[in-house]
C-alpha positions in Angstrom: 120.9 74.0 107.2 122.6 77.0 105.0 120.9 78.3 102.0 122.1 80.9 99.7 119.5 83.3 97.9 119.9 85.7 95.1 118.8 89.0 96.2 117.7 92.5 94.6 119.0 95.5 96.4 117.8 99.1 95.3 118.9 102.7 96.4 116.2 105.1 96.5 116.6 108.9 97.4 116.1 108.2 101.3 116.9 104.4 101.8 117.5 101.1 100.6 115.1 98.1 99.8 115.7 94.5 99.0 113.9 91.4 98.3 114.5 87.7 97.5 112.8 87.0 94.4 112.8 83.2 95.4 110.7 84.1 98.7 108.0 85.9 97.5 106.6 88.7 99.8 110.2 88.7 101.6 111.3 92.3 101.5 113.3 94.6 103.8 114.3 98.3 103.9 117.3 100.0 105.7 119.3 103.1 105.8 122.6 101.9 104.6 123.8 99.2 102.1 125.5 97.2 105.0 122.3 97.5 107.4 120.3 96.3 104.1 122.2 93.3 103.7 121.8 92.5 107.4 118.1 93.3 107.1 117.5 91.0 104.1 119.4 88.2 105.8 117.0 88.5 108.7 113.9 88.7 106.6 114.7 85.7 104.9 115.6 83.7 108.0 112.3 84.8 109.7 110.1 84.2 106.6 111.7 80.6 106.2 111.5 79.8 109.8 107.8 80.8 109.7 107.4 78.9 106.7 108.8 75.6 108.5 106.6 76.4 111.6 103.7 76.4 109.6 104.5 73.0 107.8 104.9 74.6 104.5 107.6 73.8 102.1 110.8 75.8 102.2 111.1 78.1 99.4 114.3 76.6 98.0 116.9 79.0 96.2 116.7 78.3 92.6 117.8 81.7 91.0 121.2 82.7 89.9 122.0 86.3 89.8 121.3 86.2 86.2 118.0 84.8 86.8 117.3 87.5 89.3 118.3 90.1 87.0 115.9 88.7 84.4 113.1 88.3 86.8 113.8 91.8 88.2 113.8 93.6 84.9 110.2 92.0 83.9 109.0 92.9 87.5 110.1 96.5 87.1 108.0 96.8 83.7 105.0 95.3 85.2 105.4 97.4 88.5 106.0 100.6 86.4 103.0 99.9 84.3 100.8 99.6 87.6 102.4 102.8 89.0 101.7 104.9 85.9 98.2 103.6 85.7 97.4 104.5 89.5 99.8 107.4 90.4 100.9 108.7 87.0 104.6 108.6 88.2 107.2 105.9 88.9 109.5 106.4 92.1 113.0 107.0 91.4 115.5 104.3 91.9 119.0 105.5 91.9 120.8 102.1 91.9 119.9 98.5 91.6 122.3 95.6 92.3 122.3 91.9 92.6 124.2 89.5 95.1 123.7 86.3 96.9 123.2 86.2 100.7 123.6 82.9 102.8 121.1 82.2 105.6 121.3 79.6 108.2 118.1 78.1 109.5 117.3 75.2 111.7 117.0 71.8 109.9 113.2 71.3 109.1 112.9 68.4 111.4 114.6 70.1 114.3 112.6 73.2 113.8 109.1 71.4 113.8 110.2 69.4 116.9 110.9 72.5 118.6 107.7 74.2 117.8 105.5 71.2 118.9 107.7 70.7 122.2 
């Protein structure tokens, strides 16, 4: 089963970070943009496979790139307020971009059968 997720990728002074807003808690970091794309694909795949193994519903991709941009803009505002309250400064982001990544996961019934075999 192939799923396509919108992801947020940010460049920081010393690395890159990414998240998939449709999959809460799914984040990754890497040294280069190419490595970041591979790592966020791997993180999404791992997260979804673990969700299936636990019998939880798969977080289906629902966000378009425009939705991810709107989500991220609000999340940045909320996050900056938390950082300012806690540390007095906001970490520097050099670039932020949005794109989709496709992940391939086993069909839920096949994954569950393999997990119980």
